C-alpha positions in Angstrom: 15.9 -121.1 -53.4 13.6 -119.5 -51.0 11.2 -117.1 -52.5 12.4 -113.5 -52.7 11.3 -111.3 -49.8 9.3 -108.3 -50.9 10.8 -105.1 -49.7 8.4 -102.5 -48.7 9.6 -99.1 -49.2 10.4 -97.2 -46.0 7.8 -94.7 -45.0 9.0 -91.2 -45.2 7.5 -88.9 -42.6 6.6 -85.6 -43.9 7.1 -83.0 -41.2 3.9 -81.4 -40.1 3.8 -77.7 -40.6 2.7 -76.1 -37.4 0.6 -73.1 -37.6 2.6 -70.2 -36.3 1.1 -68.8 -33.1 -0.5 -65.5 -33.7 1.7 -62.7 -32.3 0.0 -60.5 -29.8 -0.5 -57.0 -31.1 1.4 -54.4 -29.0 0.3 -50.9 -29.5 2.7 -48.0 -28.8 0.0 -45.4 -29.3 -0.8 -43.3 -26.1 -4.5 -42.6 -25.5 -5.7 -39.3 -26.8 -7.0 -38.3 -23.4 -3.6 -38.6 -21.8 -2.0 -36.5 -24.6 -4.4 -33.7 -24.0 -3.9 -34.0 -20.2 -0.1 -33.8 -20.6 -0.4 -30.7 -22.9 -2.7 -29.0 -20.5 -0.4 -29.7 -17.6 2.5 -28.4 -19.6 0.7 -25.2 -20.4 -0.2 -24.7 -16.8 3.4 -25.2 -15.6 4.8 -22.8 -18.3 2.1 -20.2 -17.6 3.2 -17.0 -15.7 -0.1 -17.2 -13.9 0.8 -20.5 -12.5 4.1 -19.2 -11.1 2.3 -16.1 -9.9 -0.2 -18.3 -8.0 2.7 -20.4 -6.5 4.6 -17.3 -5.5 1.5 -15.8 -4.0 0.7 -18.9 -2.0 4.3 -19.3 -0.8 4.5 -15.6 0.2 1.2 -15.9 2.1 2.4 -19.0 3.9 5.7 -17.3 4.8 3.8 -14.2 5.9 1.6 -16.4 8.1 4.7 -18.0 9.7 6.3 -14.6 10.4 3.1 -13.3 11.9 2.5 -16.3 14.2 1.8 -15.0 17.7 1.4 -11.4 16.6 -1.9 -9.5 16.7 -3.7 -10.1 13.4 -4.7 -6.4 13.2 -1.2 -5.0 13.8 1.4 -6.6 11.6 5.2 -6.0 11.4 6.5 -5.0 8.0 10.2 -5.6 8.0 11.1 -3.3 5.1 9.2 -0.4 6.6 10.6 -1.1 10.0 7.3 -0.6 11.8 4.0 -2.3 12.7 1.2 -1.2 10.5 -2.5 -1.4 11.4 -4.2 -4.0 9.2 -7.4 -3.6 7.1 -6.3 -0.3 5.5 -5.4 0.0 1.9 -4.3 3.6 1.4 -0.9 4.4 3.0 1.1 7.6 3.0 3.8 9.7 4.6 4.5 13.3 5.6 7.9 15.1 5.0 9.7 18.3 5.6 13.3 19.6 5.3 14.2 17.3 8.1 14.1 14.4 5.6 16.5 16.2 3.3 16.7 15.4 -0.4 14.2 12.6 -1.3 14.3 10.1 -4.1 10.6 10.1 -4.8 10.9 7.3 -7.5 12.2 4.9 -4.8 9.5 6.0 -2.5 6.9 5.1 -5.1 8.4 1.8 -6.0 8.6 0.5 -2.4 6.2 -2.4 -1.7 5.9 -5.1 0.9 3.0 -7.5 0.8 0.8 -4.9 -1.0 1.6 -2.0 1.3 3.0 0.9 -0.7 3.0 4.7 -0.4 0.2 6.4 -2.3 0.1 9.9 -0.8 2.5 12.4 0.8 1.8 15.5 2.9 4.6 18.0 2.4 5.4 20.9 4.8 5.1 24.2 3.0 5.0 27.0 5.6 5.2 27.9 9.3 4.0 31.0 11.0 3.9 34.1 8.8 7.5 34.1 7.5 9.0 30.7 7.2 8.9 28.5 4.1 10.2 25.0 4.2 13.4 25.0 2.1 12.6 21.7 0.4 8.9 22.4 -0.2 9.2 23.5 -3.9 11.4 20.6 -4.8 9.1 18.1 -3.0 6.0 19.6 -4.4 7.4 19.3 -7.9 9.1 15.9 -7.8 6.6 13.8 -5.7 3.7 14.1 -8.2 6.2 13.3 -11.0 6.7 9.9 -9.3 3.0 9.3 -9.2 2.2 10.3 -5.6 -0.8 12.3 -4.6 0.2 15.3 -2.5 -1.1 17.7 0.0 0.6 20.7 1.6 0.6 21.5 5.3 1.2 24.6 7.4 2.7 24.5 10.9 0.4 26.8 12.9 1.6 29.2 15.5 -1.4 30.2 17.7 0.4 33.3 19.0 0.4 34.7 15.4 -2.5 36.0 13.3 -4.4 33.1 11.9 -5.6 35.3 9.0 -2.0 36.3 8.0 -0.8 32.7 8.4 -3.5 31.6 5.9 -2.6 34.3 3.5 1.1 33.4 3.7 0.3 29.7 2.9 -1.9 30.6 0.0 0.8 32.8 -1.5 3.2 29.8 -1.3 1.1 26.9 -2.3 -1.0 26.6 -5.4 -3.3 23.6 -5.2 -4.7 22.0 -8.3 -7.3 19.4 -9.2 -6.2 16.0 -7.9 -4.4 17.4 -4.9 -5.2 16.6 -1.3 -6.9 19.5 0.7 -4.6 21.9 2.5 -3.6 20.9 6.1 -3.2 23.1 9.2 -0.9 21.4 11.8 -1.8 22.6 15.3 -0.3 20.7 18.3 0.9 23.3 20.8 -0.4 26.3 22.6 2.9 28.2 22.8 1.8 29.9 26.1 -1.4 31.2 24.6 -4.8 30.4 26.0 -7.0 27.6 24.4 -9.6 30.3 23.5 -7.0 32.4 21.7 -5.7 29.4 19.9 -9.1 28.4 18.7 -9.9 32.0 17.6 -6.8 32.2 15.4 -7.3 28.7 14.1 -10.8 29.6 13.1 -9.6 32.6 11.2 -7.0 30.5 9.4 -9.5 27.8 8.4 -12.1 30.3 7.2 -9.6 32.0 5.0 -8.3 28.8 3.4 -11.8 27.5 2.8 -13.0 30.8 1.3 -10.1 31.0 -1.1 -9.9 27.4 -2.2 -13.5 26.2 -1.8 -12.3 23.2 0.1 -12.4 22.4 3.8 -8.8 22.2 5.1 -7.7 19.2 7.2 -6.8 19.7 10.8 -3.7 17.8 12.0 -3.1 17.3 15.7 -2.1 14.7 18.2 -4.7 12.7 20.2 -4.2 14.4 23.5 -4.3 18.0 22.1 -7.4 17.1 20.2 -9.1 15.8 23.3 -8.0 18.8 25.5 -8.6 21.7 23.1 -10.2 20.9 19.8 -12.9 18.2 20.4 -16.4 19.7 19.9 -15.1 22.9 18.3 -14.2 21.9 14.7 -16.2 18.7 14.2 -17.2 19.6 10.7 -13.6 19.6 9.5 -11.7 16.4 8.6 -9.1 15.4 11.1 -5.7 13.8 10.8 -4.7 12.5 14.2 -1.3 11.4 15.4 -1.5 8.4 17.8 1.6 6.2 17.7 2.4 2.5 18.2 -1.2 1.3 18.7 -3.2 -1.3 16.8 -6.2 1.1 16.6 -7.0 4.8 16.9 -8.7 5.3 20.2 -11.4 7.8 19.4 -15.1 7.7 19.4 -17.0 6.4 16.4 -18.5 9.8 15.6 -15.0 11.5 15.4 -14.5 12.9 11.9 -11.0 11.5 11.4 -9.8 10.7 7.9 -6.1 10.2 8.4 -4.3 8.4 11.2 -0.5 9.0 11.7 0.3 5.7 13.4 4.1 5.8 13.5 7.0 8.3 13.4 9.7 5.7 12.9 9.1 4.3 9.4 11.9 3.5 7.1 11.1 4.5 3.5 13.3 3.7 0.5 14.7 6.9 -1.0 14.6 8.8 2.3 17.6 8.8 4.7 15.8 9.8 7.9 12.9 8.2 9.7 9.5 9.2 8.4 6.0 9.6 9.9 3.6 7.1 8.3 -0.2 7.4 8.1 -3.2 5.5 6.8 -6.4 6.8 5.2 -9.6 5.7 6.9 -11.5 4.6 3.8 -10.8 2.7 0.6 -9.4 4.0 -2.7 -12.8 5.2 -3.9 -13.3 7.2 -0.7 -9.8 8.6 -1.0 -10.4 9.9 -4.5 -13.6 11.6 -3.4 -11.6 13.6 -0.9 -9.3 15.1 -3.5 -9.6 18.6 -4.9 -12.1 18.7 -7.8 
């Protein structure tokens, strides 16, 4: 018999354990800097100052578009219905019974691009007998709405200037914070320029003596040039000169108010209104008020 064949045991292969590949670490954390940036942006967007800035920028841009091609010193204000000379910050109106019953709260609240009504001249008297029927109401209600007021007298040169002044002083009681009294002189009424100036001087002297404040002289540009220029230069002037980008007077003219339009639309007033500007800024305006 052949010798027995030795059987070698079959080799068993042990599976090699592979080292698991290290997983890449993925971080879901957001850098701190980005978090603070996001919070800051959120605070800006939610801030009323941000929206105010956006609104202001948008308004200014739209204003620029509307004003394209117009003189930069004579802009149109749609809500007021007139062009208004630029670079003036104190705006006002003058009223009489012609404007009827006025809602002074609406007058005060009106605002377009920073232009709003700060003062009002109110007709009080005319000649030696006539009181404006709406004077007392306007004189009472306009200050309640926050407007600074002044009273004016329509001057008749054929009447006594002294008695006209006395009549106005009986009707109007000015107080601290009011504008000085105004005398409105714009026609000769078939009197001579000399007589007009004589009676006007009597009126002005009486008002100044009794109130301690120089009254304002209101007139139109042509009347001023023809009859007043050089005679009352120490008194502040309020000159009417309509639909012009600037008041055409010499630099040494003592004007303080310029009535630039007689067609303004003012909220709370049914009729068209005369609109004026004050020459200086708010500080200068306050210095003019009765102390």
